[in-house]
Backbone as ProteinMPNN parsed JSONL, in Angstrom:
{"seq_chain_A": "XXXXXXXXXXXXXXXXXXXXXXXXXXXXXXXXXXXXXXXXXXXXXXXXXXXXXXXXXXXXXXXXXXXXXXXXXXXXXXXXXXXXXXXXXXXXXXXXXXXXXXXXXXXXXXXXXXXXXXXXXXXXXXXXXXXXXXXXXXXXXXXXXXXXXXXXXXXXXXXXXXXXXX", "coords_chain_A": {"N_chain_A": [[-22.668, -47.249, -59.677], [-24.393, -49.518, -59.129], [-22.408, -50.93, -57.221], [-22.426, -48.89, -54.953], [-25.258, -49.401, -54.232], [-25.346, -52.189, -53.601], [-23.459, -51.931, -51.442], [-24.955, -50.54, -49.534], [-27.008, -52.094, -48.995], [-26.074, -54.504, -48.026], [-25.067, -53.443, -45.628], [-27.531, -52.841, -44.585], [-28.773, -55.408, -44.244], [-26.788, -56.62, -42.278], [-26.667, -55.384, -40.274], [-28.872, -54.516, -38.612], [-30.388, -55.697, -36.107], [-32.353, -58.578, -35.298], [-29.921, -59.381, -37.22], [-29.83, -60.954, -40.707], [-27.735, -62.392, -40.913], [-27.321, -63.047, -38.01], [-29.681, -64.497, -37.893], [-29.279, -66.786, -39.571], [-27.082, -68.441, -38.36], [-27.935, -68.902, -35.88], [-27.93, -66.828, -33.925], [-29.757, -65.58, -32.675], [-31.855, -63.572, -30.24], [-33.398, -65.373, -29.094], [-32.795, -67.96, -29.605], [-30.143, -67.395, -28.183], [-31.217, -67.354, -25.736], [-32.245, -69.579, -25.093], [-30.034, -71.439, -25.361], [-28.811, -70.189, -23.275], [-30.222, -71.04, -20.955], [-30.316, -73.846, -21.113], [-27.551, -74.214, -20.522], [-27.735, -73.347, -17.996], [-28.922, -75.431, -16.374], [-27.479, -77.392, -16.876], [-25.52, -79.947, -15.39], [-22.374, -79.971, -12.945], [-19.866, -81.769, -14.148], [-17.07, -84.044, -14.501], [-13.802, -83.525, -13.55], [-12.42, -81.228, -11.511], [-10.154, -78.232, -10.185], [-9.442, -77.013, -7.141], [-7.461, -74.329, -6.148], [-5.144, -73.206, -3.809], [-3.903, -70.188, -2.842], [-0.955, -68.35, -1.261], [-1.666, -66.685, 0.747], [-4.111, -68.094, 1.937], [-3.126, -70.563, 2.679], [-2.442, -71.507, 5.022], [-1.649, -73.068, 8.287], [-4.542, -75.176, 9.12], [-6.271, -73.381, 7.779], [-6.476, -74.962, 4.946], [-7.393, -77.378, 5.651], [-10.168, -76.45, 6.56], [-10.938, -75.407, 3.854], [-10.639, -77.247, 2.668], [-12.679, -79.422, 3.7], [-15.255, -77.481, 3.224], [-15.534, -77.566, 0.399], [-16.173, -80.034, -0.186], [-18.804, -79.961, 1.024], [-18.877, -80.46, 3.739], [-19.103, -79.368, 7.283], [-16.422, -77.615, 9.156], [-16.285, -77.283, 11.947], [-16.201, -74.851, 14.46], [-15.16, -71.432, 14.629], [-12.503, -69.715, 12.683], [-9.618, -67.884, 12.824], [-9.46, -65.28, 10.432], [-8.03, -64.623, 7.743], [-7.199, -60.501, 7.466], [-7.98, -59.092, 5.245], [-10.55, -59.425, 2.685], [-11.028, -62.545, 1.035], [-10.802, -63.553, -2.329], [-12.537, -65.712, -4.524], [-11.518, -67.033, -7.631], [-13.494, -67.925, -10.724], [-13.914, -69.08, -13.771], [-15.823, -67.189, -16.222], [-19.253, -68.22, -17.896], [-19.503, -70.861, -17.138], [-22.416, -71.765, -15.804], [-22.866, -73.443, -13.687], [-20.689, -74.062, -12.397], [-20.573, -71.771, -11.547], [-22.733, -71.428, -9.716], [-22.095, -73.483, -8.096], [-19.627, -72.321, -6.506], [-20.503, -69.886, -5.575], [-22.002, -71.542, -3.37], [-20.032, -72.486, -2.162], [-18.555, -70.412, -1.136], [-20.2, -69.443, 0.833], [-20.227, -71.659, 2.889], [-17.693, -71.323, 3.518], [-17.791, -68.715, 4.612], [-19.259, -69.195, 6.778], [-17.364, -70.811, 8.377], [-16.317, -68.706, 9.097], [-14.205, -67.35, 7.273], [-14.064, -64.374, 4.796], [-15.31, -64.433, 2.17], [-15.396, -63.821, -1.573], [-16.955, -64.227, -4.734], [-15.566, -63.911, -7.523], [-15.578, -63.59, -11.09], [-13.987, -64.261, -14.19], [-12.981, -63.576, -17.664], [-11.983, -66.476, -19.469], [-9.315, -65.834, -20.59], [-8.413, -63.674, -18.779], [-8.715, -65.165, -16.48], [-6.822, -67.382, -16.634], [-4.782, -66.034, -16.736], [-4.644, -64.514, -14.487], [-4.189, -66.832, -13.015], [-1.369, -67.985, -13.556], [-0.061, -66.1, -13.078], [-0.484, -65.675, -10.259], [-1.981, -64.057, -9.193], [-4.241, -64.836, -7.137], [-6.623, -65.823, -4.429], [-8.138, -67.883, -3.833], [-8.707, -70.332, -6.253], [-10.83, -71.606, -8.571], [-11.074, -74.113, -11.199], [-12.079, -75.823, -14.031], [-10.846, -79.055, -14.854], [-8.058, -79.46, -17.235], [-8.6, -76.759, -18.718], [-6.607, -75.21, -18.842], [-3.031, -75.4, -18.865], [-2.133, -76.754, -15.905], [0.676, -77.253, -14.649], [1.685, -74.897, -15.274], [1.097, -73.366, -13.29], [2.727, -71.764, -10.696], [2.877, -70.584, -8.446], [0.951, -71.674, -6.836], [0.094, -72.693, -3.617], [-1.004, -74.709, -2.234], [-3.467, -77.531, -3.624], [-6.631, -78.744, -4.435], [-8.465, -81.798, -5.403], [-11.185, -82.188, -7.212], [-14.289, -83.922, -7.675], [-16.884, -83.618, -10.181], [-19.482, -84.754, -9.515], [-19.257, -85.296, -6.574], [-19.08, -82.521, -6.134], [-21.615, -81.817, -7.012], [-23.397, -83.036, -5.23], [-22.453, -81.817, -2.872], [-23.493, -79.337, -3.215]], "CA_chain_A": [[-24.041, -47.242, -58.917], [-24.362, -50.999, -58.523], [-21.508, -51.063, -56.096], [-22.955, -48.346, -53.806], [-26.517, -50.289, -53.883], [-24.69, -53.394, -52.917], [-23.083, -51.873, -49.916], [-25.946, -50.096, -48.53], [-27.844, -53.371, -49.027], [-25.346, -55.439, -47.23], [-25.08, -52.781, -44.399], [-28.547, -52.676, -43.799], [-28.94, -56.897, -43.972], [-25.706, -57.032, -41.602], [-26.347, -54.293, -39.056], [-30.009, -54.244, -38.08], [-30.933, -56.861, -35.015], [-31.758, -59.8, -35.27], [-29.591, -59.622, -38.762], [-29.655, -62.031, -41.598], [-26.487, -63.191, -40.414], [-27.772, -63.925, -36.636], [-30.989, -65.816, -38.457], [-28.794, -67.802, -40.443], [-26.025, -68.873, -37.445], [-28.948, -69.317, -34.882], [-27.263, -66.201, -32.919], [-31.031, -64.555, -32.742], [-31.909, -63.315, -28.733], [-34.711, -66.213, -28.806], [-31.812, -69.052, -29.562], [-29.165, -67.171, -27.142], [-32.032, -67.534, -24.359], [-32.552, -71.026, -24.847], [-28.94, -71.752, -25.07], [-28.202, -69.809, -21.681], [-31.383, -71.958, -20.069], [-29.812, -75.011, -21.076], [-26.217, -74.244, -19.785], [-28.01, -73.388, -16.445], [-29.325, -76.575, -16.201], [-26.244, -78.378, -16.815], [-24.755, -80.25, -13.713], [-20.981, -80.109, -12.906], [-18.959, -82.995, -14.676], [-15.585, -84.108, -14.566], [-12.698, -83.05, -12.519], [-12.15, -79.702, -11.232], [-9.306, -78.365, -9.466], [-8.993, -75.785, -6.308], [-5.946, -74.067, -5.836], [-4.95, -72.029, -2.939], [-2.784, -69.232, -2.616], [-0.194, -68.101, -0.038], [-2.862, -66.142, 1.688], [-5.097, -69.141, 2.577], [-2.496, -71.95, 2.843], [-1.551, -71.423, 6.488], [-2.268, -74.406, 8.787], [-5.804, -74.97, 9.41], [-7.411, -73.101, 6.853], [-6.576, -75.893, 4.073], [-8.437, -78.453, 5.984], [-11.218, -75.734, 6.305], [-11.402, -74.867, 2.698], [-11.146, -78.681, 1.566], [-13.678, -79.744, 4.145], [-16.394, -76.877, 2.519], [-15.249, -78.081, -1.008], [-17.24, -81.119, -0.416], [-20.023, -79.743, 1.945], [-18.907, -80.731, 5.158], [-18.323, -78.243, 8.223], [-15.323, -77.909, 9.657], [-16.365, -77.162, 13.453], [-15.521, -73.79, 14.996], [-14.799, -70.449, 14.013], [-11.167, -69.346, 12.465], [-8.816, -66.751, 12.799], [-9.335, -65.355, 9.26], [-6.966, -63.071, 7.189], [-7.704, -59.539, 7.482], [-8.791, -58.537, 3.941], [-11.739, -60.309, 2.131], [-10.683, -63.256, 0.133], [-11.695, -63.917, -3.808], [-12.43, -66.821, -5.101], [-11.629, -66.884, -9.016], [-13.76, -68.874, -11.301], [-13.961, -68.397, -15.017], [-17.263, -67.029, -16.737], [-19.439, -69.192, -18.675], [-19.912, -72.148, -16.903], [-23.115, -71.168, -14.545], [-23.016, -74.684, -12.71], [-19.543, -73.751, -11.619], [-20.805, -70.268, -10.848], [-23.498, -71.647, -8.433], [-21.033, -74.02, -6.716], [-18.699, -71.173, -6.361], [-21.359, -69.209, -4.465], [-22.44, -72.137, -2.092], [-18.639, -72.89, -1.388], [-18.42, -69.331, -0.067], [-21.22, -69.416, 1.954], [-19.807, -72.539, 3.651], [-16.436, -70.54, 4.089], [-18.007, -67.688, 5.607], [-19.944, -69.78, 7.917], [-16.62, -71.271, 8.658], [-15.223, -67.449, 9.358], [-13.581, -66.598, 5.934], [-14.745, -63.544, 4.339], [-14.913, -65.063, 0.672], [-16.265, -63.25, -2.475], [-16.62, -65.019, -6.098], [-14.988, -62.927, -8.824], [-15.644, -64.021, -12.546], [-13.294, -63.446, -15.176], [-13.186, -64.114, -19.022], [-10.919, -67.439, -19.774], [-7.799, -65.087, -20.9], [-7.983, -63.186, -17.545], [-8.735, -66.141, -15.388], [-5.507, -68.074, -17.11], [-3.605, -65.129, -16.698], [-4.392, -64.72, -13.08], [-3.673, -68.275, -12.14], [-0.476, -68.259, -14.267], [0.764, -65.066, -12.309], [-0.585, -66.115, -9.058], [-2.817, -63.098, -8.556], [-5.47, -65.248, -6.588], [-6.524, -66.34, -3.238], [-8.736, -69.238, -4.229], [-8.706, -70.59, -8.008], [-11.399, -73.023, -8.902], [-11.295, -74.09, -12.277], [-12.262, -77.159, -14.595], [-9.134, -79.675, -15.075], [-8.154, -79.085, -18.326], [-9.014, -75.292, -19.06], [-5.203, -74.819, -19.123], [-2.041, -76.343, -18.238], [-1.858, -76.345, -14.552], [2.062, -77.112, -14.988], [2.012, -73.309, -15.134], [0.677, -72.854, -11.482], [4.156, -72.127, -10.145], [2.492, -69.819, -7.239], [-0.137, -72.131, -5.746], [0.542, -73.592, -2.178], [-1.765, -76.352, -2.372], [-4.48, -77.987, -4.7], [-7.585, -79.618, -3.901], [-8.763, -82.137, -6.666], [-12.486, -82.169, -6.951], [-14.762, -84.691, -8.756], [-18.099, -83.134, -10.102], [-20.224, -85.491, -8.725], [-19.033, -84.857, -5.675], [-19.308, -81.236, -6.051], [-23.101, -81.4, -6.956], [-23.702, -83.591, -3.963], [-22.404, -80.79, -1.945], [-24.46, -78.385, -3.583]], "C_chain_A": [[-24.279, -48.328, -58.144], [-23.752, -51.386, -57.117], [-21.986, -50.225, -54.929], [-24.422, -49.024, -53.0], [-26.213, -51.333, -53.011], [-24.039, -53.254, -51.56], [-23.831, -51.131, -49.124], [-27.156, -51.136, -48.193], [-27.155, -54.277, -48.011], [-25.322, -54.768, -45.858], [-26.233, -53.113, -43.688], [-28.837, -54.135, -43.358], [-27.905, -57.088, -42.54], [-25.921, -56.317, -40.419], [-27.803, -54.474, -38.191], [-30.315, -55.795, -37.157], [-32.164, -57.198, -35.124], [-31.44, -59.361, -36.931], [-29.907, -60.703, -39.738], [-28.597, -63.038, -41.586], [-26.993, -63.915, -38.937], [-28.721, -64.991, -37.335], [-30.405, -66.976, -39.017], [-27.8, -68.59, -39.338], [-26.772, -69.115, -36.276], [-28.669, -68.334, -33.628], [-28.524, -65.165, -32.643], [-31.055, -64.56, -31.175], [-32.517, -64.679, -28.194], [-33.49, -67.554, -28.391], [-30.542, -68.827, -28.024], [-30.177, -67.481, -25.799], [-31.999, -68.878, -24.046], [-30.931, -71.57, -24.704], [-28.095, -71.544, -23.555], [-29.17, -70.848, -20.723], [-30.883, -72.896, -20.017], [-28.589, -75.175, -20.467], [-26.543, -74.107, -18.223], [-28.245, -74.244, -15.799], [-28.402, -77.897, -16.347], [-25.666, -78.963, -15.366], [-23.112, -80.252, -13.988], [-20.771, -81.737, -13.278], [-17.486, -83.158, -14.587], [-14.937, -83.854, -13.515], [-12.741, -81.501, -12.524], [-10.953, -79.532, -10.143], [-9.33, -76.827, -8.529], [-7.959, -75.476, -6.023], [-6.153, -72.847, -4.795], [-3.877, -71.341, -2.682], [-2.286, -69.018, -1.587], [-0.754, -67.812, 0.958], [-3.805, -67.277, 2.846], [-4.484, -70.231, 3.059], [-1.802, -72.092, 4.094], [-2.372, -72.604, 6.675], [-3.58, -74.077, 9.224], [-6.923, -74.674, 8.303], [-7.4, -74.085, 5.587], [-7.522, -76.908, 4.468], [-9.637, -77.647, 6.288], [-11.899, -75.699, 4.98], [-11.744, -76.415, 1.889], [-12.385, -79.138, 2.123], [-15.34, -78.884, 3.541], [-16.255, -77.224, 1.134], [-16.112, -79.282, -1.356], [-18.485, -81.191, 0.504], [-19.997, -80.347, 3.402], [-18.522, -79.148, 6.081], [-17.044, -78.515, 9.097], [-15.037, -77.633, 11.201], [-15.791, -75.85, 13.758], [-15.276, -72.583, 14.322], [-13.36, -70.371, 13.781], [-10.822, -67.98, 12.597], [-8.956, -66.069, 11.349], [-8.358, -64.463, 8.919], [-7.756, -62.041, 7.524], [-8.579, -59.237, 6.349], [-9.762, -59.845, 3.583], [-10.828, -61.088, 1.131], [-11.105, -63.418, -1.119], [-11.33, -65.564, -4.065], [-12.93, -67.031, -6.785], [-12.307, -67.966, -9.926], [-13.724, -68.044, -12.665], [-15.426, -68.611, -15.312], [-17.51, -68.243, -17.619], [-19.638, -70.505, -18.463], [-21.005, -71.835, -15.454], [-23.356, -72.107, -13.427], [-21.691, -74.24, -11.733], [-19.701, -72.396, -10.862], [-21.576, -70.399, -9.586], [-22.868, -72.597, -7.55], [-20.069, -73.053, -6.069], [-19.259, -70.059, -5.069], [-21.565, -69.689, -3.36], [-21.076, -72.17, -1.418], [-18.202, -71.518, -0.575], [-19.077, -68.983, 0.866], [-20.623, -70.191, 2.883], [-18.881, -71.917, 4.168], [-16.514, -69.406, 4.827], [-18.738, -68.124, 6.895], [-18.773, -70.187, 8.928], [-15.594, -70.069, 9.351], [-14.42, -66.882, 8.489], [-14.492, -65.661, 5.177], [-14.593, -64.093, 2.917], [-15.978, -64.408, -0.417], [-15.944, -63.965, -3.862], [-16.228, -64.092, -6.999], [-14.524, -63.755, -10.014], [-14.693, -63.448, -13.331], [-13.171, -64.362, -16.546], [-11.96, -65.403, -18.994], [-9.448, -66.735, -19.841], [-7.408, -64.396, -19.58], [-8.125, -64.232, -16.411], [-7.508, -66.943, -15.547], [-4.574, -67.171, -16.628], [-3.386, -64.8, -15.238], [-4.129, -66.091, -12.452], [-2.415, -68.101, -12.508], [0.46, -67.029, -13.182], [0.615, -64.862, -10.743], [-1.483, -65.166, -8.148], [-4.226, -63.629, -8.172], [-5.386, -65.906, -5.071], [-6.885, -68.003, -3.199], [-9.054, -69.368, -5.853], [-9.527, -71.737, -8.179], [-11.695, -73.279, -10.612], [-11.246, -75.748, -12.894], [-10.885, -77.577, -14.87], [-9.434, -79.845, -16.825], [-8.386, -77.929, -19.274], [-7.545, -74.851, -19.598], [-4.394, -75.525, -18.613], [-1.492, -75.922, -16.894], [-0.269, -76.676, -14.056], [2.619, -75.833, -14.666], [1.91, -72.698, -13.939], [1.927, -73.29, -10.486], [3.932, -71.497, -8.907], [1.288, -70.622, -6.461], [0.589, -72.957, -5.043], [-0.224, -74.81, -2.253], [-2.956, -76.209, -3.545], [-5.377, -78.887, -4.195], [-8.181, -80.523, -5.136], [-10.22, -82.726, -6.455], [-13.289, -82.999, -7.992], [-16.256, -83.845, -8.752], [-19.104, -83.697, -9.412], [-20.495, -85.094, -7.204], [-19.333, -83.552, -5.314], [-21.264, -81.045, -6.197], [-23.747, -81.933, -5.817], [-23.702, -82.307, -2.663], [-22.99, -79.626, -2.195], [-25.764, -78.216, -3.352]], "O_chain_A": [[-24.379, -48.342, -56.917], [-24.319, -51.944, -56.177], [-21.979, -50.805, -53.843], [-24.662, -49.142, -51.799], [-26.678, -51.44, -51.876], [-24.018, -54.14, -50.705], [-23.455, -50.993, -47.96], [-28.021, -50.993, -47.329], [-27.866, -54.77, -47.135], [-25.553, -55.501, -44.897], [-26.228, -53.551, -42.538], [-29.15, -54.27, -42.175], [-28.405, -57.813, -41.679], [-25.271, -56.7, -39.446], [-27.666, -54.571, -36.971], [-30.425, -56.871, -37.744], [-33.075, -56.372, -35.076], [-32.322, -59.079, -37.742], [-30.465, -61.596, -39.099], [-28.571, -64.164, -42.083], [-27.035, -65.136, -38.789], [-28.484, -66.198, -37.3], [-30.964, -68.071, -38.96], [-27.824, -69.777, -39.665], [-26.068, -69.688, -35.444], [-28.992, -68.688, -32.494], [-28.264, -63.985, -32.405], [-30.371, -65.435, -30.643], [-32.237, -65.096, -27.07], [-33.315, -68.009, -27.261], [-30.199, -69.661, -27.185], [-29.592, -67.901, -24.801], [-31.765, -69.316, -22.919], [-30.747, -72.223, -23.678], [-27.258, -72.221, -22.958], [-28.642, -71.383, -19.748], [-30.738, -73.281, -18.857], [-28.413, -76.224, -19.846], [-25.839, -74.602, -17.344], [-27.937, -74.194, -14.608], [-28.618, -79.059, -16.003], [-25.453, -78.242, -14.391], [-22.65, -80.504, -15.101], [-21.387, -82.683, -12.786], [-16.791, -82.143, -14.623], [-15.523, -83.959, -12.437], [-13.064, -80.768, -13.459], [-10.722, -80.427, -9.331], [-9.255, -75.728, -9.077], [-7.258, -76.366, -5.541], [-6.941, -71.902, -4.843], [-2.867, -71.919, -2.279], [-2.959, -69.399, -0.629], [-0.578, -68.397, 2.026], [-4.031, -67.223, 4.055], [-5.109, -70.948, 3.84], [-0.738, -72.699, 4.223], [-3.251, -73.105, 5.974], [-3.859, -72.956, 9.649], [-7.946, -75.285, 7.995], [-8.501, -74.056, 5.036], [-8.398, -77.285, 3.69], [-10.543, -78.48, 6.283], [-13.107, -75.891, 4.845], [-12.564, -76.716, 1.021], [-13.294, -79.324, 1.314], [-16.384, -79.531, 3.446], [-17.363, -77.068, 0.62], [-16.635, -79.518, -2.446], [-19.096, -82.236, 0.726], [-20.996, -80.643, 4.057], [-17.897, -78.167, 5.676], [-16.798, -79.597, 9.63], [-13.912, -77.706, 11.697], [-14.692, -75.697, 13.224], [-15.152, -72.789, 13.115], [-12.726, -70.958, 14.658], [-11.622, -67.049, 12.497], [-8.025, -66.652, 10.794], [-7.89, -63.629, 9.693], [-8.911, -62.282, 7.877], [-9.798, -59.138, 6.485], [-9.705, -60.964, 4.093], [-9.985, -60.488, 0.464], [-12.331, -63.445, -1.014], [-10.346, -66.281, -3.886], [-14.081, -67.147, -7.205], [-11.688, -69.03, -9.938], [-13.574, -66.827, -12.777], [-16.136, -69.561, -14.982], [-16.671, -69.044, -18.032], [-19.911, -71.288, -19.373], [-20.562, -71.702, -14.313], [-23.918, -71.761, -12.388], [-21.765, -74.122, -10.51], [-19.11, -72.038, -9.843], [-21.311, -69.758, -8.57], [-23.072, -72.549, -6.337], [-19.846, -73.243, -4.874], [-18.689, -69.617, -4.072], [-21.49, -69.008, -2.337], [-20.976, -71.906, -0.22], [-17.584, -71.574, 0.488], [-18.643, -68.241, 1.747], [-20.361, -69.567, 3.911], [-18.979, -71.787, 5.388], [-15.615, -69.025, 5.577], [-18.767, -67.432, 7.913], [-18.959, -70.017, 10.133], [-14.521, -70.266, 9.921], [-13.846, -65.856, 8.854], [-15.626, -66.053, 4.9], [-13.413, -64.153, 2.573], [-17.192, -64.44, -0.215], [-14.78, -64.268, -4.12], [-17.119, -63.247, -7.081], [-13.49, -64.42, -10.069], [-14.489, -62.237, -13.258], [-13.242, -65.591, -16.544], [-10.941, -65.097, -18.374], [-8.531, -67.147, -19.13], [-6.235, -64.462, -19.212], [-7.528, -63.982, -15.364], [-7.03, -67.267, -14.46], [-3.546, -67.593, -16.097], [-2.261, -64.776, -14.738], [-3.854, -66.184, -11.256], [-1.855, -67.973, -11.419], [1.545, -67.29, -12.663], [1.332, -64.124, -10.067], [-1.72, -65.277, -6.945], [-5.246, -63.131, -8.649], [-4.362, -66.395, -4.596], [-6.253, -68.964, -2.762], [-9.611, -68.484, -6.505], [-9.037, -72.846, -7.967], [-12.542, -72.59, -11.18], [-10.589, -76.663, -12.399], [-9.942, -76.813, -15.076], [-10.44, -80.17, -17.455], [-8.37, -78.101, -20.493], [-7.392, -74.226, -20.647], [-4.802, -76.389, -17.838], [-0.658, -75.036, -16.705], [-0.028, -76.271, -12.918], [3.645, -75.604, -14.025], [2.512, -71.683, -13.588], [2.174, -74.314, -9.848], [4.793, -71.781, -8.074], [0.757, -70.091, -5.485], [1.449, -73.74, -5.445], [0.323, -75.91, -2.338], [-3.285, -75.2, -4.168], [-4.958, -79.824, -3.516], [-8.431, -79.778, -6.084], [-10.426, -83.624, -5.639], [-13.004, -82.809, -9.175], [-16.775, -83.457, -7.705], [-19.65, -82.963, -8.589], [-21.556, -84.703, -6.717], [-19.843, -83.361, -4.21], [-21.962, -80.262, -5.551], [-24.698, -81.29, -5.372], [-24.578, -81.997, -1.856], [-22.991, -78.808, -1.275], [-26.356, -77.248, -3.829]]}, "name": "protein", "num_of_chains": 1, "seq": "XXXXXXXXXXXXXXXXXXXXXXXXXXXXXXXXXXXXXXXXXXXXXXXXXXXXXXXXXXXXXXXXXXXXXXXXXXXXXXXXXXXXXXXXXXXXXXXXXXXXXXXXXXXXXXXXXXXXXXXXXXXXXXXXXXXXXXXXXXXXXXXXXXXXXXXXXXXXXXXXXXXXXX"}
């Protein structure tokens, strides 16, 4: 009987949000919202790498992407690829996501149709290593970039430089 009471009591304490475990670990909705707000205010810092896939590594497009990455205009409209391009970014970094959205807007102004696609870290690394990307923006150190056999070009960016471009 004591075992049954213990199981029922444990289930009740652990299953009703916010549970006792959430309260102890700080995973309450209020704590999660506070952490998300702090993350949203965090600026870009460190180094980032913008990898270019085969579709975008043609002559002229590399220069346009490089200029847009640092907030410069490249002058003139381009003959863009026929399909929409995707800029892959890892989720969980809101500052990087905001930068990616503004980079897409600058690339759109230059004549490239680019949309941001966010992926979990596991899917992001999988897409990077297998070469399933048009553009891929990653914090330096998220994964071993020596595995990037399918990238045709890479642009090294500094977080402060990206913040100025934002």
